[in-house]
Structure formats: structure tokens, C-alpha cells
C-alpha positions in Angstrom: -193.2 48.7 15.8 -193.7 52.2 14.2 -190.3 53.7 13.2 -189.3 57.3 14.1 -188.8 58.0 10.4 -192.4 57.1 9.6 -193.7 59.3 12.4 -191.6 62.2 11.2 -192.9 61.6 7.7 -196.5 61.7 8.8 -195.9 64.8 10.9 -194.2 66.6 8.0 -197.0 65.7 5.6 -199.6 67.1 8.0 -197.6 70.3 8.3 -197.4 70.5 4.5 -201.2 70.0 4.2 -201.8 72.7 6.8 -199.6 75.1 5.0 -201.5 74.5 1.8 -204.8 75.1 3.4 -203.9 78.2 5.5 -203.8 81.0 2.9 -207.3 80.3 1.5 -208.7 79.6 5.0 -207.3 82.9 6.3 -208.8 84.8 3.2 -212.2 83.2 3.9 -212.0 84.2 7.6 -211.1 87.8 6.7 -214.0 88.1 4.2 -216.4 86.4 6.7 -215.5 88.7 9.6 -215.4 91.8 7.3 -219.0 90.8 6.4 -220.0 90.9 10.1 -218.3 94.2 10.6 -219.8 95.8 7.5 -223.3 94.6 8.4 -223.0 96.3 11.8 -221.6 99.5 10.4 -224.3 99.9 7.7 -227.2 98.6 9.7 -226.5 99.9 13.2 -224.1 102.9 12.9 -225.3 104.4 9.6 -229.0 103.3 9.5 -229.4 103.4 13.3 -231.2 100.0 13.6 -231.0 98.1 16.8 -230.2 95.0 14.8 -228.8 95.4 11.4 -231.2 94.5 8.5 -228.1 93.9 6.3 -227.3 90.2 6.6 -223.6 89.2 7.0 -224.5 86.0 5.1 -225.5 87.8 2.0 -222.5 90.2 2.3 -220.1 87.2 2.7 -221.3 85.6 -0.6 -221.4 88.9 -2.5 -218.1 90.2 -1.3 -216.5 86.8 -2.0 -217.8 86.7 -5.6 -216.7 90.3 -6.2 -213.2 89.7 -4.8 -212.9 86.5 -6.8 -213.9 88.1 -10.1 -212.3 91.5 -9.7 -209.0 90.5 -8.2 -206.7 87.7 -9.2 -206.6 85.4 -6.2 -203.3 83.5 -5.9 -203.4 79.8 -6.8 -202.0 79.1 -3.3 -205.5 80.0 -1.9 -207.3 77.3 -3.9 -206.8 74.4 -1.4 -207.9 76.5 1.6 -211.0 77.9 -0.2 -212.1 74.3 -1.2 -211.4 73.1 2.4 -213.4 76.0 3.9 -216.3 75.7 1.5 -216.7 71.9 2.1 -215.3 71.0 5.5 -216.3 74.1 7.4 -219.7 74.0 5.9 -220.1 70.4 7.1 -218.8 71.3 10.5 -221.4 74.2 10.7 -224.2 71.8 9.8 -223.0 69.4 12.5 -223.1 72.2 15.1 -226.6 73.1 13.9 -227.7 69.6 14.9 -227.4 70.7 18.6 -230.2 73.3 18.1 -232.6 70.5 17.2 -234.2 67.5 19.0 -234.7 64.1 17.4 -238.4 64.6 17.5 -238.0 67.9 15.5 -235.9 66.0 12.9 -238.3 63.1 12.7 -241.4 65.2 12.4 -239.9 67.6 9.8 -238.3 64.8 7.9 -241.6 62.9 7.6 -243.6 65.9 6.5 -241.0 66.8 3.9 -241.1 63.4 2.2 -243.9 64.1 -0.4 -242.3 67.5 -1.4 -238.8 66.1 -1.7 -239.9 63.1 -3.7 -242.2 65.1 -5.9 -239.4 67.6 -6.7 -236.8 64.9 -7.4 -239.0 62.9 -9.7 -240.4 65.9 -11.6 -237.0 67.6 -11.8 -235.2 64.6 -13.2 -237.8 63.7 -15.8 -238.4 67.3 -17.0 -234.7 68.2 -17.2 -233.8 65.1 -19.2 -236.7 65.7 -21.6 -235.7 69.4 -21.9 -232.1 68.6 -22.5 -233.0 66.3 -25.3 -235.3 69.0 -26.7 -232.4 71.5 -26.7 -230.0 69.0 -28.3 -227.7 68.7 -25.3 -225.6 65.5 -24.9 -227.6 62.9 -23.0 -225.0 62.6 -20.2 -224.9 66.4 -19.6 -228.7 66.4 -19.4 -228.6 63.7 -16.7 -226.0 65.5 -14.7 -227.9 68.8 -14.8 -231.0 66.8 -13.8 -229.5 65.1 -10.7 -227.7 68.3 -9.7 -230.9 70.3 -9.8 -233.1 67.7 -8.3 -231.1 65.9 -5.6 -228.1 67.7 -4.1 -226.2 69.8 -6.4 -222.5 69.3 -7.0 -222.3 66.1 -4.8 -224.9 64.4 -7.0 -223.1 65.4 -10.2 -219.8 64.1 -8.9 -221.4 60.9 -7.8 -223.3 60.3 -11.1 -220.5 61.3 -13.5 -218.5 58.0 -13.2 -221.6 55.9 -13.2 -222.8 57.1 -16.6 -219.2 57.5 -17.9 -219.6 61.2 -18.5 -216.7 63.1 -19.9 -214.8 65.5 -17.6 -216.0 68.4 -19.7 -219.6 67.4 -19.2 -219.1 67.1 -15.4 -217.4 70.5 -15.3 -220.3 72.1 -17.4 -223.0 70.6 -15.1 -221.2 71.8 -12.0 -220.9 75.3 -13.5 -224.5 75.5 -14.4 -225.6 74.3 -10.9 -223.2 76.8 -9.2 -224.5 79.8 -11.2 -228.2 79.2 -10.5 -227.5 78.0 -7.0 -225.8 81.2 -6.1 -228.7 83.2 -7.7 -231.2 81.2 -5.7 -229.1 81.6 -2.5 -229.5 85.3 -2.7 -232.9 85.7 -4.3 -235.0 82.8 -2.9 -235.2 84.0 0.7 -237.0 87.1 -0.5 -239.2 85.1 -2.9 -240.0 82.6 0.0 -241.0 85.4 2.3 -243.3 86.7 -0.4 -244.9 83.3 -1.0 -245.1 82.1 2.6 -245.0 85.2 4.8 -244.8 84.4 8.5 -244.8 80.6 7.8 -241.2 79.6 8.5 -242.0 75.8 8.2 -243.2 76.2 4.6 -240.3 78.5 3.9 -237.9 75.7 5.2 -239.5 73.1 3.0 -239.3 75.4 -0.1 -235.7 76.4 0.4 -234.7 72.8 1.3 -236.2 71.5 -2.0 -235.9 74.4 -4.5 -232.3 75.4 -3.9 -229.6 73.0 -5.3 -226.4 72.3 -3.2 -226.2 71.8 0.5 -224.1 74.9 0.9 -226.6 77.0 -1.1 -229.6 75.7 0.9 -227.8 76.4 4.1 -226.8 79.9 2.9 -230.3 80.8 1.7 -232.0 79.5 4.8 -229.5 81.3 7.0 -230.0 84.5 5.1 -233.8 84.1 5.5 -233.5 83.4 9.2 -231.3 86.4 9.6 -233.4 88.8 7.5 -236.8 87.9 8.9 -235.8 86.6 12.4 -237.2 83.1 11.7 -234.6 80.5 12.9 -237.1 77.7 12.5 -236.9 78.1 8.7 -233.1 77.3 8.8 -233.7 74.2 10.9 -236.5 72.9 8.6 -234.5 73.7 5.4 -231.4 71.8 6.6 -233.4 68.7 7.7 -235.2 68.7 4.3 -232.0 69.1 2.4 -230.3 66.2 4.4 -233.3 64.0 3.4 -232.7 65.0 -0.2 -229.1 63.9 0.1 -230.1 60.5 1.5 -232.3 60.0 -1.5 -229.1 59.4 -3.6 -229.2 55.9 -2.1 -232.4 55.3 -4.1 -231.8 57.4 -7.2 -228.2 56.6 -8.1 -228.7 52.8 -8.6 -231.7 53.6 -10.9 -229.6 56.0 -12.9 -226.9 53.4 -13.2 -229.3 50.8 -14.4 -231.1 53.0 -17.0 -227.8 54.4 -18.2 -226.4 50.9 -18.7 -229.5 50.1 -20.8 -230.1 53.3 -22.7 -227.0 55.4 -22.1 -224.9 56.7 -25.0 -221.6 55.4 -23.5 -222.8 51.8 -22.9 -223.7 50.6 -26.4 -220.8 48.2 -26.5 -220.5 47.5 -22.8 -220.5 43.8 -23.1 -217.4 43.8 -25.2 -215.5 46.9 -24.1 -215.2 46.3 -20.3 -216.8 46.0 -17.0 -219.7 48.0 -15.6 -218.7 51.1 -13.6 -218.7 50.5 -9.9 -221.4 52.2 -7.8 -219.7 53.4 -4.5 -222.6 54.8 -2.6 -220.7 55.0 0.7 -218.4 57.6 -0.8 -221.2 60.0 -1.6 -223.4 59.7 1.5 -222.0 62.6 3.6 -220.6 61.6 7.0 -221.7 64.9 8.5 -225.3 63.6 8.3 -224.4 61.0 11.0 -222.7 63.6 13.2 -225.6 66.0 12.7 -227.9 63.3 14.1 -225.4 62.6 16.9 -225.5 66.2 18.0 -229.3 66.2 17.9 -229.3 63.0 20.0 -226.9 64.5 22.5 -229.2 67.6 22.8 -232.3 65.4 23.2 -230.7 63.3 25.9 -229.6 66.4 27.8 -233.0 68.1 27.7 -234.7 64.8 28.7 -232.4 64.3 31.7 -233.3 67.8 33.0 -236.9 66.7 33.4 -235.9 64.3 36.2 -232.7 65.8 37.5 -231.1 69.2 38.3 -228.2 68.4 36.1 -227.8 67.3 32.5 -226.7 63.7 32.4 -225.9 64.1 36.1 -222.9 66.4 35.3 -223.8 69.8 33.8 -225.9 72.4 35.5 -228.9 73.7 33.6 -227.3 77.2 33.5 -224.1 75.8 32.0 -226.1 73.7 29.5 -228.0 76.7 28.3 -224.8 78.7 28.1 -223.1 75.9 26.1 -226.1 75.9 23.7 -225.8 79.7 23.2 -222.0 79.5 22.5 -222.6 76.7 19.9 -225.4 78.7 18.3 -223.1 81.8 17.8 -220.3 79.6 16.6 -222.5 77.9 14.1 -223.4 81.2 12.4 -219.7 82.3 12.3 -218.6 79.0 10.8 -221.3 79.0 8.2 -220.6 82.6 7.2 -216.9 81.8 6.7 -217.8 78.7 4.7 -220.1 80.8 2.4 -217.5 83.5 2.0 -215.1 80.7 0.8 -217.8 79.5 -1.7 -218.2 83.1 -3.0 -214.4 83.4 -3.3 -214.3 80.2 -5.3 -216.9 81.3 -7.8 -215.2 82.6 -11.0 -217.5 83.6 -13.9 -214.6 83.7 -16.3 -214.6 79.9 -16.4 -218.2 79.9 -17.7 -217.7 81.7 -21.1 -217.0 78.6 -23.1 -220.1 76.7 -22.0 -222.5 78.2 -24.5 -226.1 79.2 -23.9 -228.0 75.9 -24.1 -226.8 74.4 -20.8 -227.8 77.6 -19.0 -231.2 77.6 -20.6 -231.7 74.0 -19.4 -230.4 74.9 -15.9 -232.6 77.9 -15.6 -235.8 76.2 -16.7 -235.0 73.1 -14.6 -234.4 75.2 -11.5 -237.6 77.2 -12.1 -239.6 74.0 -12.6 -238.3 72.4 -9.4 -239.1 75.7 -7.5 -242.6 75.8 -9.0 -243.3 72.1 -8.1 -242.0 72.7 -4.6 -244.4 75.7 -4.2 -247.4 73.8 -5.5 -246.8 70.7 -3.4 -246.3 72.7 -0.2 -249.6 74.5 -1.0 -251.4 71.2 -1.6 -250.0 69.2 1.3 -250.3 72.0 3.9 -253.6 73.4 2.8 
């Protein structure tokens, strides 16, 4: 029997957690909605466009970074910004699943496999070789390699314990990935439009493989879709990125094996302790499952309309379309707030002590993965 005391304790802990999250969450919401407002004012009221060419996505990231680096944000906002940048982003991607059918996901996923695998293999091999050439610690090179090639911060955090990387090495790699990921988020949509003008599928494959973190891929693809009115690119980019995330299932065990054989922290492993545990379940995002669930729900609903006047025998076609429209609008709002939080959590002052070499490695690694992505897309879709 559950005691009243334990219920009260759980309730109070939830209230405390909510209070910790609230300041940062509110700040992200304010910056996000100010981005929407500023986009309308500049694009529609000042420039007199029917639809603003100034993307609220780009404004959210830029305003967030400016606020973070020009104003001292209270420490009390940290928890809420981390929550908004991770949980809200995941929620936005889950909502995005409703805009897709299972056949869309299956087709795009299959077609992206050669590009994804080519970028991962080339990126890891080249970055580790380059890091060795620059004299970086072996573990730092591995972390930058997996962060650039697979899925950004998540891959770094997953790989760190496996290769017994130092905390400083993990922090350095995360910083490098963050800097070049932010630059790619803002710059790659324009580059992709130049490389693949009016080809949103190719743009989606490029952004889904050439940009690092899930948040950065989503931001860059959302920015492209907003700027060039190509929502298909967002859908393809997210599907491609989710497939990259899943590739951790294959890549992490290989890294664990080679690190145990050749790694600098494993020379006396037989005498110093047990092998580090590989907990893949912890690093395969749950939102991928929910994303597929939403796509399945959408597919079943659309399929049922072919043989009935109501979706699943309950919802009218008009209400079903209206529901889809509400979710589509909510998806954009949630993602913009999440990206505002990521901008607010980007502080360049923390990067001064890293030195130049890790950034040289990160820059060349990111450029190489982008080039390989472009070449593979050209060859496969020629």
C-alpha cells in the first residue's frame, strides 16, 4: 500500500522539477515567439511581402546566440534551456511524423542508405587520420569523428564512456560539433539551394547527412523549407537523420572493439579492471519509435478514408484535415522554441581554452562529410 507521505514526496519533487525548468522554458518561448513577430514585422510590414522571406527559424537561432553571448543569463535558466533544447525538439520531431506516411519513410529511408553509410565510413576514417596528423589525443579524434559522422552530441556522449575518454575530451568534442553545427544550420540551407535548386529530395539527403546533430539537421531543414517553400526537404532530411541515428547500433560496438584493442586507455585492461559496458538502449532515442507511431497513425487514417467516409470510423474527413493542419502549425512553433533554446545555450566564452587544432579538425571533417554527401547524391541520383 502506497503511503500518503510517499505520494506527497513525489508530488513535491515534481513541483520542484517544474520550478527548475520554468525560467529557461519561458525564456525560450519568449525568444521563439519574438522571432515569429520580428519575421512578420520585417518581411510583411516593412518589406511588404505577402509572406515574410525572413525565417523565424534563423531569427530564433541568431537571437538566442546573441542573447546568450551579450547578456549574462541566470544559472536558474540552465535546466529549462536544456529541457527545451532536447525534449521539445524530440516532441517536435514526433509531431512531424504525422505529416508523413509509412511508405514515404520507407522509400526515403532506403534511398538514403548509400549516402548515409558513405558519409559515416568516410567521415570516421578521414577524421581519425586527420586528428592523428594534427597530433590530437586519439580519443578526442574518435569523438570528433563520430560526432561529425553519425549524430552529433548524442554520438559523442555515447562513445565517451566506451573509449574511456576524459571529461575534458568529451567537452572539447561537444564544443567543436556545436560550433560547426550552428554554422551549418544557418549556412547550409543556402548552399543546398545553390547545389540542388528545385530538388527538395536531394536537399533533404544533403542536409540529413552533412549537418551534425539532430537539432541542427532539423533547424537547417526547417529553415530551407521556410525560405524556399519546400516542406518535402524537411521531411526527407529528418528521415535521413533518424536513419543516421539508428546506425549507432552498428558503429558503437565496432568502436568499442577497436578501442579495446588499439585504444590508448586500454593498454593494461586485463589487469586494471573490467571492460566498459556498452548500453545501446540508452542512446537510441525513444522519439524515433514515437515518430514512426505518428506516421503509422497517419497512414491508417488516410487508408481508412479510401473505404469509409470517416477516419477509423470515428473522425470526419474535414476534422481529420483540420487536425493535421493544427499539428503542422504546432510542429513549427515547437521546433522554433527548441532551436531558440539551443541558441540561448550556445556560449562562445566556453570555447577559448580549446586551442586551434580541434577546430581545424572539426572544420575539415565537416567539410569532407559535406563534400562526400554532395558527390554521393550526384552519383546515386544521376
